[in-house]
OpenMM code with the backbone's topology and positions (N, CA, C; nanometers):
from openmm import Vec3, app, unit

residues = "MET GLU ARG ILE SER MET ILE LEU ILE LEU THR ALA VAL ALA LEU GLY ASN ILE ALA LEU ALA ARG PRO GLN ASN GLU ASN TYR PRO SER GLU VAL PRO LYS GLU THR GLN ARG TYR GLN PRO PRO ALA ALA TRP LYS SER VAL GLU ILE GLY ASP TYR TYR LEU ARG ARG LYS LYS TYR ARG GLY ALA LEU GLY ARG TYR GLN GLU ALA VAL GLN THR ASP PRO TYR TYR ALA PRO GLY TYR LEU GLY LEU GLY LYS VAL TYR ASP ARG LEU GLY LEU LYS GLN LYS ALA LEU ASP ALA TYR ARG LYS TYR LEU ASP LEU LEU PRO SER THR LYS ASP ALA GLU GLU ALA LYS ASP VAL HIS ARG ALA ILE VAL ARG LEU GLU ARG HIS LEU GLN THR PRO LYS LYS ARG PRO ALA THR SER ARG SER PRO ALA PRO SER PRO GLN".split()
positions = [
    Vec3(0.0808, -0.1185, 0.0000),
    Vec3(0.0000, 0.0000, 0.0000),
    Vec3(0.0858, 0.1259, 0.0000),
    Vec3(0.1911, 0.1212, 0.0784),
    Vec3(0.2809, 0.2365, 0.0863),
    Vec3(0.3447, 0.2639, -0.0488),
    Vec3(0.3797, 0.1607, -0.1198),
    Vec3(0.4422, 0.1765, -0.2518),
    Vec3(0.3446, 0.2381, -0.3508),
    Vec3(0.2198, 0.2005, -0.3458),
    Vec3(0.1194, 0.2533, -0.4365),
    Vec3(0.0979, 0.4019, -0.4093),
    Vec3(0.0921, 0.4418, -0.2822),
    Vec3(0.0724, 0.5833, -0.2513),
    Vec3(0.1926, 0.6658, -0.2968),
    Vec3(0.3117, 0.6126, -0.2867),
    Vec3(0.4310, 0.6825, -0.3346),
    Vec3(0.4263, 0.6986, -0.4854),
    Vec3(0.3829, 0.5972, -0.5563),
    Vec3(0.3711, 0.6043, -0.7018),
    Vec3(0.2662, 0.7078, -0.7408),
    Vec3(0.1552, 0.7125, -0.6689),
    Vec3(0.0510, 0.8092, -0.6977),
    Vec3(0.1013, 0.9524, -0.6731),
    Vec3(0.1748, 0.9724, -0.5665),
    Vec3(0.2284, 1.1060, -0.5369),
    Vec3(0.3255, 1.1477, -0.6463),
    Vec3(0.4172, 1.0590, -0.6847),
    Vec3(0.5141, 1.0915, -0.7891),
    Vec3(0.4462, 1.1189, -0.9221),
    Vec3(0.3417, 1.0445, -0.9529),
    Vec3(0.2678, 1.0668, -1.0762),
    Vec3(0.1971, 1.2020, -1.0726),
    Vec3(0.1394, 1.2363, -0.9599),
    Vec3(0.0694, 1.3641, -0.9468),
    Vec3(0.1677, 1.4807, -0.9587),
    Vec3(0.2830, 1.4660, -0.8995),
    Vec3(0.3847, 1.5712, -0.9093),
    Vec3(0.4300, 1.5845, -1.0534),
    Vec3(0.4519, 1.4735, -1.1206),
    Vec3(0.4973, 1.4766, -1.2594),
    Vec3(0.3918, 1.5403, -1.3495),
    Vec3(0.2677, 1.5190, -1.3218),
    Vec3(0.1613, 1.5765, -1.4020),
    Vec3(0.1293, 1.7201, -1.3615),
    Vec3(0.1872, 1.7665, -1.2534),
    Vec3(0.1658, 1.9035, -1.2103),
    Vec3(0.0437, 1.9237, -1.1249),
    Vec3(-0.0169, 1.8165, -1.0781),
    Vec3(-0.1360, 1.8301, -0.9949),
    Vec3(-0.1017, 1.8731, -0.8528),
    Vec3(0.0173, 1.8427, -0.8068),
    Vec3(0.0592, 1.8800, -0.6727),
    Vec3(0.1831, 1.9673, -0.6862),
    Vec3(0.1791, 2.0845, -0.6290),
    Vec3(0.2953, 2.1737, -0.6316),
    Vec3(0.3749, 2.1500, -0.5053),
    Vec3(0.5026, 2.1294, -0.5224),
    Vec3(0.5883, 2.1123, -0.4065),
    Vec3(0.6147, 2.2481, -0.3441),
    Vec3(0.6063, 2.2547, -0.2153),
    Vec3(0.6302, 2.3810, -0.1457),
    Vec3(0.7805, 2.4089, -0.1432),
    Vec3(0.8131, 2.5331, -0.1736),
    Vec3(0.9524, 2.5745, -0.1742),
    Vec3(0.9743, 2.6649, -0.0530),
    Vec3(1.0808, 2.6412, 0.0240),
    Vec3(1.1035, 2.7285, 0.1399),
    Vec3(1.1342, 2.8707, 0.0939),
    Vec3(1.0838, 2.9691, 0.1669),
    Vec3(1.1057, 3.1092, 0.1334),
    Vec3(1.2256, 3.1598, 0.2127),
    Vec3(1.3394, 3.1670, 0.1468),
    Vec3(1.4577, 3.2274, 0.2071),
    Vec3(1.5441, 3.2851, 0.0965),
    Vec3(1.6625, 3.3353, 0.1321),
    Vec3(1.7468, 3.4021, 0.0334),
    Vec3(1.7988, 3.3081, -0.0754),
    Vec3(1.7987, 3.1789, -0.0509),
    Vec3(1.8456, 3.0846, -0.1522),
    Vec3(1.7426, 3.0641, -0.2632),
    Vec3(1.6181, 3.0944, -0.2351),
    Vec3(1.5113, 3.0782, -0.3326),
    Vec3(1.4437, 3.2134, -0.3512),
    Vec3(1.4965, 3.2962, -0.4407),
    Vec3(1.4355, 3.4287, -0.4592),
    Vec3(1.2941, 3.4156, -0.5135),
    Vec3(1.2113, 3.5098, -0.4745),
    Vec3(1.0743, 3.5079, -0.5250),
    Vec3(1.0768, 3.5369, -0.6745),
    Vec3(0.9833, 3.4779, -0.7427),
    Vec3(0.9797, 3.4954, -0.8873),
    Vec3(0.9158, 3.6296, -0.9207),
    Vec3(0.9875, 3.7085, -1.0002),
    Vec3(0.9394, 3.8389, -1.0427),
    Vec3(0.9347, 3.8364, -1.1947),
    Vec3(0.8242, 3.8787, -1.2530),
    Vec3(0.8192, 3.8796, -1.3994),
    Vec3(0.9323, 3.9654, -1.4566),
    Vec3(0.9873, 3.9233, -1.5685),
    Vec3(1.0996, 3.9937, -1.6290),
    Vec3(1.0666, 4.1379, -1.6653),
    Vec3(0.9395, 4.1662, -1.6925),
    Vec3(0.9027, 4.3019, -1.7297),
    Vec3(0.9237, 4.3995, -1.6139),
    Vec3(0.9110, 4.3507, -1.4914),
    Vec3(0.9224, 4.4394, -1.3762),
    Vec3(1.0630, 4.4432, -1.3176),
    Vec3(1.1517, 4.3584, -1.3632),
    Vec3(1.2881, 4.3596, -1.3125),
    Vec3(1.3643, 4.4766, -1.3717),
    Vec3(1.4396, 4.5484, -1.2881),
    Vec3(1.5192, 4.6616, -1.3337),
    Vec3(1.6535, 4.6117, -1.3833),
    Vec3(1.7098, 4.6857, -1.4779),
    Vec3(1.8414, 4.6509, -1.5306),
    Vec3(1.9461, 4.6780, -1.4239),
    Vec3(2.0266, 4.5800, -1.3960),
    Vec3(2.1366, 4.5949, -1.3028),
    Vec3(2.2663, 4.5944, -1.3830),
    Vec3(2.3322, 4.7097, -1.3947),
    Vec3(2.4559, 4.7122, -1.4718),
    Vec3(2.5627, 4.6271, -1.4040),
    Vec3(2.6532, 4.5727, -1.4827),
    Vec3(2.7603, 4.4938, -1.4216),
    Vec3(2.8525, 4.5846, -1.3410),
    Vec3(2.9409, 4.5241, -1.2661),
    Vec3(3.0384, 4.6007, -1.1894),
    Vec3(3.1241, 4.6837, -1.2855),
    Vec3(3.1808, 4.7910, -1.2342),
    Vec3(3.2602, 4.8821, -1.3178),
    Vec3(3.3756, 4.8087, -1.3853),
    Vec3(3.4418, 4.7207, -1.3133),
    Vec3(3.5556, 4.6502, -1.3725),
    Vec3(3.5111, 4.5618, -1.4884),
    Vec3(3.3912, 4.5054, -1.4784),
    Vec3(3.3405, 4.4196, -1.5854),
    Vec3(3.3043, 4.5033, -1.7078),
    Vec3(3.2449, 4.6205, -1.6857),
    Vec3(3.2131, 4.7083, -1.7985),
    Vec3(3.3403, 4.7530, -1.8694),
    Vec3(3.4452, 4.7825, -1.7927),
    Vec3(3.5728, 4.8220, -1.8534),
    Vec3(3.6325, 4.7063, -1.9318),
    Vec3(3.6208, 4.5874, -1.8774),
    Vec3(3.6720, 4.4695, -1.9470),
    Vec3(3.6016, 4.4509, -2.0819),
    Vec3(3.4717, 4.4681, -2.0840),
    Vec3(3.3957, 4.4555, -2.2086),
    Vec3(3.4291, 4.5717, -2.3020),
    Vec3(3.4444, 4.6923, -2.2459),
    Vec3(3.4841, 4.8082, -2.3260),
    Vec3(3.6190, 4.7873, -2.3919),
    Vec3(3.7130, 4.7288, -2.3180),
    Vec3(3.8451, 4.6985, -2.3751),
    Vec3(3.8336, 4.6007, -2.4921),
    Vec3(3.7453, 4.5049, -2.4772),
    Vec3(3.7216, 4.4078, -2.5844),
    Vec3(3.6741, 4.4797, -2.7114),
    Vec3(3.5748, 4.5685, -2.6955),
    Vec3(3.5238, 4.6439, -2.8102),
    Vec3(3.6322, 4.7359, -2.8682),
    Vec3(3.7106, 4.7965, -2.7820),
    Vec3(3.8149, 4.8886, -2.8269),
    Vec3(3.9192, 4.8163, -2.9112),
    Vec3(3.9577, 4.6966, -2.8673),
    Vec3(4.0557, 4.6190, -2.9448),
    Vec3(4.0023, 4.5838, -3.0833),
    Vec3(3.8717, 4.5697, -3.0955),
    Vec3(3.8105, 4.5350, -3.2238),
    Vec3(3.7616, 4.6574, -3.3005),
    Vec3(3.8000, 4.7756, -3.2535),
    Vec3(3.7676, 4.9035, -3.3175),
    Vec3(3.6170, 4.9272, -3.3276),
    Vec3(3.5446, 4.8775, -3.2306),
    Vec3(3.4005, 4.9021, -3.2188),
    Vec3(3.3844, 5.0137, -3.1157),
    Vec3(3.4123, 5.1372, -3.1594),
    Vec3(3.4246, 5.2491, -3.0675),
    Vec3(3.2942, 5.2877, -3.0002),
    Vec3(3.1835, 5.2793, -3.0687),
    Vec3(3.0549, 5.3155, -3.0073),
    Vec3(3.0183, 5.2170, -2.8962),
    Vec3(3.0426, 5.0883, -2.9203),
    Vec3(3.0167, 4.9887, -2.8162),
    Vec3(3.1075, 5.0087, -2.6961),
    Vec3(3.2348, 5.0383, -2.7226),
    Vec3(3.3299, 5.0623, -2.6142),
    Vec3(3.2905, 5.1862, -2.5356),
    Vec3(3.2480, 5.2901, -2.6053),
    Vec3(3.2082, 5.4144, -2.5394),
    Vec3(3.0942, 5.3889, -2.4417),
    Vec3(2.9960, 5.3129, -2.4843),
    Vec3(2.8826, 5.2827, -2.3974),
    Vec3(2.9240, 5.2073, -2.2723),
    Vec3(3.0141, 5.1149, -2.2870),
    Vec3(3.0587, 5.0356, -2.1717),
    Vec3(3.1414, 5.1195, -2.0750),
    Vec3(3.2290, 5.2051, -2.1282),
    Vec3(3.3086, 5.2905, -2.0390),
    Vec3(3.2198, 5.3914, -1.9671),
    Vec3(3.1200, 5.4450, -2.0367),
    Vec3(3.0269, 5.5368, -1.9722),
    Vec3(2.9490, 5.4646, -1.8622),
    Vec3(2.9111, 5.3421, -1.8896),
    Vec3(2.8415, 5.2612, -1.7902),
    Vec3(2.9311, 5.2384, -1.6684),
    Vec3(3.0600, 5.2162, -1.6920),
    Vec3(3.1540, 5.1923, -1.5817),
    Vec3(3.1668, 5.3147, -1.4923),
    Vec3(3.1797, 5.4337, -1.5511),
    Vec3(3.1967, 5.5532, -1.4679),
    Vec3(3.0656, 5.5946, -1.4018),
    Vec3(2.9514, 5.5551, -1.4578),
    Vec3(2.8245, 5.5802, -1.3910),
    Vec3(2.8075, 5.4853, -1.2729),
    Vec3(2.8508, 5.3613, -1.2896),
    Vec3(2.8399, 5.2627, -1.1835),
    Vec3(2.9329, 5.2977, -1.0672),
    Vec3(3.0574, 5.3343, -1.1001),
    Vec3(3.1555, 5.3706, -0.9976),
    Vec3(3.2354, 5.4910, -1.0459),
    Vec3(3.1982, 5.6115, -1.0052),
    Vec3(3.2659, 5.7316, -1.0542),
    Vec3(3.4102, 5.7456, -1.0066),
    Vec3(3.4543, 5.6593, -0.9173),
    Vec3(3.5915, 5.6666, -0.8670),
    Vec3(3.6796, 5.5547, -0.9221),
    Vec3(3.6342, 5.4853, -1.0245),
    Vec3(3.7107, 5.3763, -1.0848),
    Vec3(3.7914, 5.4327, -1.2014),
    Vec3(3.9210, 5.4537, -1.1786),
    Vec3(4.0081, 5.5229, -1.2743),
    Vec3(4.0131, 5.4575, -1.4124),
    Vec3(4.0227, 5.3249, -1.4251),
    Vec3(4.0315, 5.2652, -1.5591),
    Vec3(3.9129, 5.2986, -1.6498),
    Vec3(3.7982, 5.3297, -1.5930),
    Vec3(3.6844, 5.3699, -1.6751),
    Vec3(3.7133, 5.4994, -1.7488),
    Vec3(3.7793, 5.5939, -1.6812),
    Vec3(3.8133, 5.7216, -1.7440),
    Vec3(3.9262, 5.7055, -1.8452),
    Vec3(4.0166, 5.6122, -1.8194),
    Vec3(4.1219, 5.5848, -1.9172),
    Vec3(4.0600, 5.5342, -2.0472),
    Vec3(3.9661, 5.4425, -2.0358),
    Vec3(3.8978, 5.3918, -2.1545),
    Vec3(3.8204, 5.5000, -2.2263),
    Vec3(3.7517, 5.5863, -2.1498),
    Vec3(3.6788, 5.6970, -2.2119),
    Vec3(3.7748, 5.7871, -2.2896),
    Vec3(3.8906, 5.8154, -2.2309),
    Vec3(3.9886, 5.9000, -2.2993),
    Vec3(4.0338, 5.8396, -2.4308),
    Vec3(4.0592, 5.7095, -2.4294),
    Vec3(4.1044, 5.6425, -2.5524),
    Vec3(3.9968, 5.6476, -2.6605),
    Vec3(3.8730, 5.6193, -2.6220),
    Vec3(3.7647, 5.6172, -2.7208),
    Vec3(3.7382, 5.7569, -2.7753),
    Vec3(3.7286, 5.8557, -2.6861),
    Vec3(3.7055, 5.9925, -2.7317),
    Vec3(3.8169, 6.0382, -2.8249),
    Vec3(3.9403, 6.0006, -2.7927),
    Vec3(4.0539, 6.0378, -2.8765),
    Vec3(4.0396, 5.9773, -3.0164),
    Vec3(4.0004, 5.8520, -3.0215),
    Vec3(3.9866, 5.7862, -3.1521),
    Vec3(3.8654, 5.8359, -3.2301),
    Vec3(3.7659, 5.8863, -3.1585),
    Vec3(3.6479, 5.9405, -3.2268),
    Vec3(3.6669, 6.0864, -3.2670),
    Vec3(3.7803, 6.1438, -3.2287),
    Vec3(3.8096, 6.2822, -3.2655),
    Vec3(3.7526, 6.3853, -3.1698),
    Vec3(3.7036, 6.3428, -3.0559),
    Vec3(3.6491, 6.4340, -2.9552),
    Vec3(3.7620, 6.4704, -2.8587),
    Vec3(3.8477, 6.5613, -2.9032),
    Vec3(3.9730, 6.5907, -2.8342),
    Vec3(3.9521, 6.6477, -2.6938),
    Vec3(3.8611, 6.7425, -2.6774),
    Vec3(3.8419, 6.8036, -2.5455),
    Vec3(3.7890, 6.7012, -2.4452),
    Vec3(3.6956, 6.6184, -2.4873),
    Vec3(3.6428, 6.5155, -2.3984),
    Vec3(3.7517, 6.4147, -2.3621),
    Vec3(3.8364, 6.3811, -2.4596),
    Vec3(3.9469, 6.2887, -2.4330),
    Vec3(4.0411, 6.3486, -2.3296),
    Vec3(4.0742, 6.4746, -2.3455),
    Vec3(4.1638, 6.5432, -2.2524),
    Vec3(4.1047, 6.5438, -2.1116),
    Vec3(3.9761, 6.5750, -2.0996),
    Vec3(3.9109, 6.5765, -1.9686),
    Vec3(3.9109, 6.4380, -1.9043),
    Vec3(3.8843, 6.3345, -1.9842),
    Vec3(3.8819, 6.1977, -1.9307),
    Vec3(4.0211, 6.1544, -1.8859),
    Vec3(4.1240, 6.1878, -1.9632),
    Vec3(4.2607, 6.1523, -1.9240),
    Vec3(4.3000, 6.2229, -1.7941),
    Vec3(4.2639, 6.3490, -1.7810),
    Vec3(4.2958, 6.4227, -1.6573),
    Vec3(4.2249, 6.3612, -1.5374),
    Vec3(4.0988, 6.3250, -1.5563),
    Vec3(4.0231, 6.2619, -1.4476),
    Vec3(4.0879, 6.1285, -1.4092),
    Vec3(4.1353, 6.0548, -1.5078),
    Vec3(4.2045, 5.9286, -1.4818),
    Vec3(4.3257, 5.9522, -1.3930),
    Vec3(4.4073, 6.0513, -1.4272),
    Vec3(4.5265, 6.0789, -1.3479),
    Vec3(4.4908, 6.1261, -1.2074),
    Vec3(4.3819, 6.2013, -1.1950),
    Vec3(4.3391, 6.2474, -1.0632),
    Vec3(4.2949, 6.1324, -0.9737),
    Vec3(4.2384, 6.0284, -1.0326),
    Vec3(4.1823, 5.9188, -0.9534),
    Vec3(4.2811, 5.8070, -0.9244),
    Vec3(4.4002, 5.8127, -0.9821),
    Vec3(4.4963, 5.7065, -0.9545),
    Vec3(4.5302, 5.7065, -0.8063),
    Vec3(4.5476, 5.5881, -0.7492),
    Vec3(4.5637, 5.5802, -0.6037),
    Vec3(4.6926, 5.6404, -0.5484),
    Vec3(4.7965, 5.6517, -0.6282),
    Vec3(4.9208, 5.7071, -0.5758),
    Vec3(4.9915, 5.7890, -0.6826),
    Vec3(5.0832, 5.8718, -0.6380),
    Vec3(5.1612, 5.9543, -0.7299),
    Vec3(5.2475, 5.8661, -0.8183),
    Vec3(5.2962, 5.7561, -0.7627),
    Vec3(5.3796, 5.6643, -0.8402),
    Vec3(5.3027, 5.6098, -0.9605),
    Vec3(5.1759, 5.5721, -0.9382),
    Vec3(5.0934, 5.5231, -1.0488),
    Vec3(5.0751, 5.6310, -1.1546),
    Vec3(5.0557, 5.7547, -1.1094),
    Vec3(5.0366, 5.8646, -1.2039),
    Vec3(5.1631, 5.8881, -1.2854),
    Vec3(5.2785, 5.8763, -1.2227),
    Vec3(5.4035, 5.8972, -1.2947),
    Vec3(5.4307, 5.7840, -1.3935),
    Vec3(5.3821, 5.6645, -1.3623),
    Vec3(5.4033, 5.5505, -1.4511),
    Vec3(5.3092, 5.5526, -1.5714),
    Vec3(5.2103, 5.6379, -1.5684),
    Vec3(5.1139, 5.6463, -1.6784),
    Vec3(5.1696, 5.7388, -1.7868),
    Vec3(5.2826, 5.7041, -1.8405),
    Vec3(5.3516, 5.7899, -1.9384),
    Vec3(5.2708, 5.8069, -2.0661),
    Vec3(5.2056, 5.7027, -2.1090),
    Vec3(5.1257, 5.7128, -2.2318),
    Vec3(5.0143, 5.8161, -2.2157),
    Vec3(4.9550, 5.8197, -2.0986),
    Vec3(4.8482, 5.9159, -2.0742),
    Vec3(4.9052, 6.0571, -2.0721),
    Vec3(5.0223, 6.0732, -2.0093),
    Vec3(5.0849, 6.2057, -2.0078),
    Vec3(5.1159, 6.2533, -2.1499),
    Vec3(5.1666, 6.1634, -2.2313),
    Vec3(5.1956, 6.1996, -2.3707),
    Vec3(5.0680, 6.2364, -2.4455),
    Vec3(4.9621, 6.1619, -2.4224),
    Vec3(4.8344, 6.1913, -2.4894),
    Vec3(4.7813, 6.3268, -2.4448),
    Vec3(4.7956, 6.3589, -2.3171),
    Vec3(4.7491, 6.4890, -2.2680),
    Vec3(4.8267, 6.6018, -2.3331),
    Vec3(4.9579, 6.5878, -2.3405),
    Vec3(5.0396, 6.6921, -2.4034),
    Vec3(5.0003, 6.7099, -2.5494),
    Vec3(4.9811, 6.5991, -2.6194),
    Vec3(4.9439, 6.6045, -2.7609),
    Vec3(4.8078, 6.6716, -2.7791),
    Vec3(4.7116, 6.6340, -2.6953),
    Vec3(4.5782, 6.6909, -2.7069),
    Vec3(4.5765, 6.8395, -2.6702),
    Vec3(4.6514, 6.8770, -2.5667),
    Vec3(4.6585, 7.0191, -2.5307),
    Vec3(4.7186, 7.1004, -2.6439),
    Vec3(4.8244, 7.0472, -2.7024),
    Vec3(4.8888, 7.1167, -2.8136),
    Vec3(4.7904, 7.1300, -2.9298),
    Vec3(4.7170, 7.0254, -2.9562),
    Vec3(4.6223, 7.0262, -3.0674),
    Vec3(4.5079, 7.1248, -3.0418),
    Vec3(4.4601, 7.1316, -2.9176),
    Vec3(4.3479, 7.2192, -2.8860),
    Vec3(4.3883, 7.3655, -2.8723),
    Vec3(4.5139, 7.3917, -2.8382),
    Vec3(4.5565, 7.5302, -2.8195),
    Vec3(4.5930, 7.5999, -2.9483),
    Vec3(4.6443, 7.5277, -3.0431),
    Vec3(4.6878, 7.5916, -3.1675),
    Vec3(4.5810, 7.5732, -3.2730),
    Vec3(4.5186, 7.6820, -3.3155),
    Vec3(4.4215, 7.6676, -3.4239),
    Vec3(4.4949, 7.6331, -3.5522),
    Vec3(4.4279, 7.5599, -3.6340),
    Vec3(4.4903, 7.5210, -3.7599),
    Vec3(4.4987, 7.6422, -3.8508),
    Vec3(4.6198, 7.6725, -3.8896),
    Vec3(4.6426, 7.7876, -3.9771),
    Vec3(4.6940, 7.7390, -4.1107),
    Vec3(4.6617, 7.8161, -4.2085),
    Vec3(4.7195, 7.7871, -4.3394),
    Vec3(4.8528, 7.8589, -4.3453),
    Vec3(4.9513, 7.7970, -4.4026),
    Vec3(5.0793, 7.8663, -4.4134),
    Vec3(5.0645, 7.9885, -4.5036),
    Vec3(5.1168, 8.1001, -4.4540),
    Vec3(5.1075, 8.2240, -4.5315),
    Vec3(5.2063, 8.2165, -4.6472),
    Vec3(5.1560, 8.2429, -4.7628),
    Vec3(5.2445, 8.2414, -4.8798),
    Vec3(5.2790, 8.3848, -4.9134),
    Vec3(5.4037, 8.4101, -4.9157),
    Vec3(5.4466, 8.5464, -4.9504),
    Vec3(5.4903, 8.5458, -5.0957),
    Vec3(5.4182, 8.6196, -5.1694),
    Vec3(5.4514, 8.6290, -5.3115),
    Vec3(5.5206, 8.7620, -5.3345),
    Vec3(5.6318, 8.7522, -5.3893),
    Vec3(5.7013, 8.8776, -5.4246),
    Vec3(5.6533, 8.9199, -5.5626),
    Vec3(5.6390, 9.0479, -5.5824),
    Vec3(5.5894, 9.0917, -5.7130),
    Vec3(5.6855, 9.0487, -5.8215),
    Vec3(5.6260, 9.0140, -5.9322),
    Vec3(5.7068, 8.9717, -6.0482),
    Vec3(5.7920, 9.0917, -6.0968),
    Vec3(5.9143, 9.0658, -6.1327),
    Vec3(6.0004, 9.1774, -6.1810),
    Vec3(5.9398, 9.2359, -6.3086),
    Vec3(5.9350, 9.3664, -6.3077),
    Vec3(5.8774, 9.4340, -6.4244),
    Vec3(5.9781, 9.4374, -6.5388),
    Vec3(5.9323, 9.4166, -6.6593),
    Vec3(6.0254, 9.4164, -6.7728),
    Vec3(6.0725, 9.5596, -6.8037),
    Vec3(6.2004, 9.5767, -6.8244),
    Vec3(6.2567, 9.7088, -6.8526),
    Vec3(6.3019, 9.7218, -6.9915),
] * unit.nanometer
topology = app.Topology()
chain = topology.addChain("A")
for resn in residues:
    res = topology.addResidue(resn, chain)
    for name in ("N", "CA", "C"):
        topology.addAtom(name, app.Element.getBySymbol(name[0]), res)
């Protein structure tokens, strides 16, 4: 008799007639429809990692979005600003690149790290030089043609 009741219970569970009770604790989150779940951005380091992936493949718009997501998630995460500087520089947005590089240097944890960021220092110098000097056309000085005598 006991075996028959066990078979009946298993059959009912398999057919969905009996719902097994699930304990309510942190290991079993309550089910929330996907429409009501809010987007949770990944950690800043993960967004930077994905941004680096896009940057290596020259997918600048995708990289830009990920770096922006990283600095929104954690505004004190320096590598996010480094990535923003690189992308802005490649997109031709020189002033934004300069601002992002400066913010990166400001957020580095130590002076030693800032001094070791030579590539960033070079990029800042290049961008400052580019932004300070307006593009001029070389002046051509034409001397009057000698008059025939």
